[in-house]
N, C-alpha and C positions, 0 to 999 in steps of 0.2 A: 737588869736582871728579869724584870717583869716581861719585857719584850721577849727574852729568851725563852720563858716559860710558856708564853702565847704560841711561839713558833713550834716549840716542842709538842704542845698539845695538838696543833694542826697536823704535824707529821705523824703523830700516833694515830690520829683519826684517819688520815689518809691511808696509811698502812693497813689499818684494821678493815677499812672498806675494801681494799684490795684483796685482803686475805679471805674476806667473807664471800665475795662474789667477783672474781677477777674479770671475766668478760663483760659483765653489766656495768661495772665501775670504771674500767680502764680501756680505752680504745687500743686495739691490737695493730702493730704494724703488718704489712702485707706478708712478711715471712718471719717465722720464728724457727730457730734462733736468729737473732739480728746478725751475730757472727757465732761460729761454732768452736768452742773451746777444745773440742776433741780433735780439731783439725789444724788449729793455729800453731805455727812455727815461729818462735821468736828468734830475732837476729840482733847481734850486737853492733852498735855504731859508735866508734871512737870519736868524741868531739874534739877534745885536746887531751894531753897527757893526763891520766888518772881521772878523766871525766867521760862517762859513757851514757848514751841512751840506748834503750831496748824496745823494739817495736816489732809487730808482725813482719815477716819477711815480704808480705805482699804490700806493705804500707807505701813503699816508694813508688810502685807502679799504680796502685789503685786508688790512693787518696784523691788525685785529681779526677778519677773517673766517677767519683761519688759513691763509691762502695764503702759501706761501713766497715771500720777496722776494729781489731781488738785493742785492749788497753796498752798504752805505751808506759814505760817505766824508766829507770835509770839508776845510776849509782856513781858515787865519788869515792875514790880511794885516798884516804888521808894518811897522815904520818902514823896514827895509832890503829886505824881500821876503816871500815866501809861505812858510808851513809847510803842507805837505800831508799829509793823513792818508789813507793807502790809494792804490794805483795801479791798482786793478781787475783783472779777469780777462783782458782782451784789448784789442787796439788800438782796436776799435770803442767800447768803454766808456771807455778812457783818453782817446781824442780827445774825447768828449762832456765828460768831466771837465775837460780842459784848456780846452776852449772855454767852459765855464762860469766858470772862473777868470779867463780873459781878458775875460769880460763885465763884470767889476767892477775888474780891475786889470791894469797891464802891467808890474808889478814881477816880478823873477825869482824862480823857485821856488828857494828856498835849501835847504829841508829837505824830505824825503819820509819819513814814517814808515810802517812796515808793522806792524800789530798782530798779525800771524799769518804762519806759513809756508804757509797754504792759498793756492792760487793766485789766488783771486778777490780777495785782498788785496794780492798783490805781483807778479803776473805782468806788470804794465805797467811795472815798473821799468826795463826795457831801453829804454823810450821817453822816459824823463826826459832833460832836458837834461844834458850832460856835467857841468856844474859843480854840479848838485844833490847834497847830501849825503844819502846814504840811511842811515836809522837803523833798527836792528832789535834785537830780543832776541838775546843771544849764541847761544843754541840755535838760533834761527831761521836765523841765517846759516850755522852749522855744518851744519844739516840740509839747507838749500837747496843748499850747495855740494857735498854728497855725493850728493844724491838728487833733483836737479832733474827729470831725465827721468821717474823714477818717480812723483814728485809730479804732473808733467803728465799721466801716464797715469791717476792717481787722479782728477784733475779732469776729464779727458775721460770717464771712466767715468760720473761723476755729472752732468756738464753738457753732454756731447754732443760729437761730432766736428763739424768744420767751424764751430766757434765762435770761431776765432782763437787757441785755446789752444796749437795746435801751433807757431805762429809765435814764441812767447815764448822768449827766450834769457836765461840766467842773468847777472844783474848783481849783484856782491857788495856788501854793505853797507859803508859807510865808517866807521860808528861802531856799536858794539855796547853793549848794557847788560846786565850781569850779574844773576843772580838776587838779589833783595833789594836792588837798586840803583835809584836815581832820578836821571835826568838833567834839569836845569833849563835852559830856553831862554828868554831875555828877548826878547820881541818888541817891547818899547817901550810907553810910555804905561801902565805898570803891568801889562801882560798877560805873565804868566809861565806858561809850559807846562812841566808835570812830565810826564816820559816815565818810566812806572813798570813795573818787572818785579818782580811779587810772587811769581813762580813759577807753577806750572801752575794755571790757572783754567778752562781748556778743554784746552789742550795746553801742552807746555813751551815753545812759541814765543810766548806771549802777551805783549802789551804793552798798557798803558792810557795813554791820552793825556788829561791833565787840565789844562784851562786855568783858571787863576786869575786873574780879571779884576775891576776895579772895577765893571764893568757886569754881573757875574754869572759864575758858574762853569759850564763846560762839560766834560763827560766823554764822550770817545769810547770806548765800551765793547768793541767788537769782538765776536768770537765767544762769549766767556764769557756776555755778555748778548745773545742773539740778537735778541729783540724782546719786546714786551709779551704778555700773555695773549691768545690761548691757547697761544702758542709755548712749547715747553719746550726746555731746553738740549740741545745736541749733544754728548754725552759719549762719542763714539766714538774718542777718541785713547787709550783704555786706562787712564784714571785716574779716581778718583772722590773719595776722602777729601781729598786735597790741594785739588782744586778746590772742594769744599764749603767749606773753611776760607778759601780765598782769595777766593771769591766774596763771603763774609760780610765779609771784611777790606775789599774794595773798597766794598761796599754801606754799611758803617758809616762809611767815610771820607768820603763825600759828603754834602752838605746837602740838606734837603728841598726847597729852592728851586733846586737846581742843575739844569740841563739835561742830559739823557742822550741821546747819539746811539748806539743800539744797532747791532749788527753787520748786521742785516738787517731793519730795520723802521723805522716813522716815529719821529720825534723825541719823546722822552718825558721823564720825570723819575724821581726816586727811587721814588716810589709805583709807577710804571709797570713798573719792573724787579723789584719785589718778588716777583711770581709765579715768577720763576726761583728766588729764595731759598726760597720756600715749597715748591716742587716738590722741590728737592734735599734739603731738610731732612726732608720727608715720606718721600721715597725712602729716606734714610739710616735713618730710624726703622724703616720697614717691613722693609727687608732685613736690619737688625741683629736684628729680631725673628725673621725667618726663619732666620737662621743660628743664633741660640740655640736654636731648635726643632729644629735639625738637618736643615732641609729641603734637598733637592738644588737645583741651579740650576733645573731644569725645574719642580720643585714651587714654587719661589720665583716663577718667572714666572706660574704659575697663581694664586698667592696674591696677589701684589702687582700687581693690575690698576691701581689708582689711578684709578678711573673719574671721580673728582671732578676730576682734572686733565685729563681727555679731553674738552676743551670746543670741539672742532672744528678743532684744528691738523691739517693734512692729513698731516703726517710723524709724528704721535704714535705710532702703533703700530710704525712702522719703527725710531724712535729708542728708544722706551721698552723694547720687548721684545728688540730685537737688540743694543742697545749699552748703554743706561743701566742696565738691571737687571743684565746680566752683568758689567759693569765694577764696579758697586757691590758686587755679591756677591763677586767675586774679591777686590777690595780690603778689604772688610770681613772676609772669612773669614781672609785672610793678615795683615792689619795692624790690624784693628779694636781689638784689645786692647792695642796699643802706644801709648805716650804720646809 
C-alpha cells in the first residue's frame, strides 16, 4: 500500500506539471493530434461466435506502415448480457462502438472494463447505461478520481481540442482490482473472462482482459502492447524495470494460438506482440551497459539509438529518445542492482 501511495504521488506531480506548462514540461510529437478522433471510423471484427474486436477501419492496412492508430476495443456477448472492453475517447467514438454492439445483439451492457486511465480507454464511461458495472484497476480509479481534469488536459494536448474530450465527466468504477489480483467473470457456455492486474506494464493503471473459451482464447492487451512491428511501446508513465518484467509475464502466460487485440493496432497473435518484448529487452541490455560504463543520460541517448528497431514507426524518435531511454536510464541507475 505504501508503494501505491508513492506511485500516486508521482502521477499527480507529473500531471500537475503538465497542466502548468505543457510545452516546457512535455516533449511534443511531430504532429498533433496523434490521431484525429473526428475522422476515425470504427470497424467490427468477429473473432469467433459472440466475441468481437473493434478497431479503426485503417488499422488493417496502416499498422504495418507505422501509422499511429486510434484505440482498439471489443466486446463479448454472454448469456445474460455484454462485457465491453474500453469506452473510447469521446462521444463520437463511443456512439460508433455502441452502434456496432447493437448491430449484433440487443442484450444489455452488463460490464465495461477500462484497461487504462488514459482517456482514450475510459472517457466514454459517462455515456454508459446507469446499470452497467464499470471495472478498473484500483490505481486507475484512484487516479481518475483525483486527477480527471488534469488527465483531460493531457489528452487534449496529444489529441487536440474540439474532439469531444472536453465534454467527458468522471464516472467512478463500481469494482476495482488490486495489484496481483485477478477477477473471473463467467459469461456462460464455458467462456470465462479473467481481468488481470499484474502491476505496471505501461502504467500503474493497467488491466489485461483474457477470455478463455472452448473456441479459443483472446487477450485484450491494452497500452502495454500497443501494436505489432514497427510500433514500439509507450513507456512515458515513468517506469521501466517493472514493465519489462510484467510484459514478459503476460507474454509467457498466453498460448501461441491465442488471439491478441493490441491497444492501438490490428488483431494479431503472440508472435505479433513479440516485437515489444524484443525491444524492451534490447533497451534494457543497452542501457544497463551504458550505466555500467558511467555514461550520462545524454551520452546514453547518443549511444543507444537502436536503429534496428527504427523500422518506420512515425513516433519512434519521440518515444525512444524522450521517454523510453530516460525512464530506462533512471530506473536502471536507481534500481538495476536491486533484487
